[in-house]
Each structure stands twice: as structure tokens, then as C-alpha cells.
C-alpha angles and dihedrals in degrees: 000000000000124000121201115200124207109276129191128210125212107287094035098278112154120229121223123250116271121244135172090260111067118259123195104250120199113229109178130339109330095337114124138178125245126248106258095197091084095053131093107289097180108140130228103235094113098032125097127227123221122241114235129199117193114195118234129171093262097043128289144317113228129212147164117240111206122191132004119359093203094076134051113269129225107254116237127195125186133217133266114308091358125104144208091295087072088089098044098098092047094047091053087062096046124093113272093240093060109106119211134165110206111197134209101222115224111292092018132097113336096341122113119260119243115263116283115280096024114118121220107255128166091240092062091048092050089049087053090051090052090051090054094051092047090047090062094038094233114169095196131014140195123215133213105181144162129216110310090017089056091054091055092048090049092055092043091051090053099048094040099034095159094051102060127079102180137007117196116183117194107214095323119058109168134037119278117272131244128166121236088238091056091049093050093046099043106023095098093049092052093049090052089047090053093052091046091049092053093047100044112019120099128180117254115279117271111282142157125300090244092053093051092044091054091046092052091047091054094039091056090053086250092300088126114053119226090249091051089049089057089053091053092045091056087072102021097056138061130216114253113248095205102033113050113216095024129103138199133205121264098197124116110257089217088073089075091077105070102161093106092062096069127096137190117265093241090057091050092051090052090051091049091052090061098052114107105168129093108284127201127180117193102192123194116224089223092041133117139268121200094186141031110302089231089059091050090051090048089056090052091050092051091050091051088061101044110024124086087242135351122197128174123197133182121207135176118264145059132295086283097047092130087060101036099037109012090169086075092065108021098091091050092048092049091051093048092051096037093127091049091054093054 
């Protein structure tokens, strides 16, 4: 079941309700979307993606480029401790002429880790995102992102408001919230925890794919299915050199300290007020909130006033519904990116 909530464009224009058959949806003035039903709907099950390596000063950022290379792709970013494989199930349901570059964020998947001693902070990751966009020379970009990736796209859309066409957040839309009081009271403890983590934490011993998949399933509070965990492990793990049949985790252990990714609500509202692109939030009914729901709704209301378009959807599934049950979101994603599929 998919629920479409009332959404308002800039200027107060009301958007129509979403249904599984495409409806022409007014955006602004006389601008309208195309009907996607007439476009190429060939799926990607049998097609191969192309591996991409983008040079950065500390190594490279890896990615998977799905679809044609002769047109600019939609840029996809995964969630915390996931990787570029997060979008594989969804891409296998998308038309073959839809172009998407799914990234491994630094420290994830096949991407290089940051230099030793550097903590993972959202500023560094957004700088990395800027490097990628400049590397390709793209003047404007569109985002399809999940969780942590959505938070980066949200900030990027606010600080480069003229350089983003569309922002699609899967479950999460805005950065995670933290009060100024909490930061002042607990900041020192978290910094010490970070240093201790780097000095003492080791990844679990090498084990079987099934063991790691079950651990990730349980560790995510069953948000990630066991089958989806296997998909992520295909890219997020390495084959043991000394123990045939066993794998180990590639991820950067520094990612386990996430405190430095959170921002005060007032800051997030200011960022939202600067976003001008089309914004879409596909929220899972069994998804997650990292703030008061009233604060999340306030962000949506701000975006309705300032963004070119703001649409909010609710779909069945968990925080990882795009990975576990991509059929819950694929028709919405196809409609949003109708022009990019042409």
C-alpha cells in the first residue's frame, strides 16, 4: 500500500494524488511532467553495471554506473555502514535507459578510507561529494539517496541551491538532530570515545557470509533482511586469504562513532529554507526518526514554501524498504525521474 500526502508546490499550487498509473503533476506555472508509461520499460536484471573509480587525494571513491554512459546519471548515496549495492535490487526494476551512479561513500564498500587519524565527519563527506561532482564537470545534479546519504544530499542542496535539480530521500530526508545542550554536555565524552574506538576496536573475526548476514540483520533491528545483508556483504566484505570460505569486513572502523554527524534543529530549518530544487521524501511506515516528529513535519512545511516542489509519500516496509522490497518504491522513483528515463 502506498499513501500520498497532500503536497504543495511553491506558490501554493496543489499536487495531485499519486497512483500506480502515472498522472500529470503540475510543478510550477505551466510546467508539467511527462507520462512515463510510453517510455522504455526494459528492466536491468540481465544488464551489467560499470565499475567507476574517482581519484581523490587519499585514494579513490568507488561506484557502480548503471545505464547509459552518454548522459548524466542520477547520483545515489547509501546509508551508514551500507554501500553502493544498496541500490542493486531497485535498479534491477528500473528501465534500462535510466542512468544512475551509486557511490561507495568514503570508508564504505570499495572506496578508500580517509587517512589515519582523521575522524569521519559530515563536512569531509560533503567535500568528497563536491569533488566527485567537479570531477565529472556536472553543472546541476539530481540525488536519489537513503538515510545518511540523504542527509548529505540535503545539506548539499542547501549550500549549492542553484546546482541541484531533484532531491529524493528514501525514508530519511534531513540530517539527524542533536540539541546544542546535548553537544555541550556530551561532546568531550564522544571525542574520548572516538579515540578509544580507534585504539582498541577491531572488526569481528573472519567468518562465513551467512554468519555476517545474520549479524547485520539482527544488528539493524531486522531493518535489513538476511537476503539484503548478503547483497551488501558482496561489496562490503573481502575473501579471507588464509581461511578459504570465510570473509572479513572492509568498512572503516571509525564509522562506528557517528556523533559528529548530528546538527541542531534550528540549523536544519535554516538549511531547509535555502533549498530550491524539487524535493521528494519516500517515508517507510516502519522507518526511523532521529528527531521529534514535529520537527520533521516542520521541515516538510518549510520545504513546501521554498522548494520548487515538495512531495511526501508513505510506503510499507522498514528503513531499508528500497533494498528489501524495492517494488514498494520503484513506481514512485520512475515517476519522479520520468524525464531522466526518456
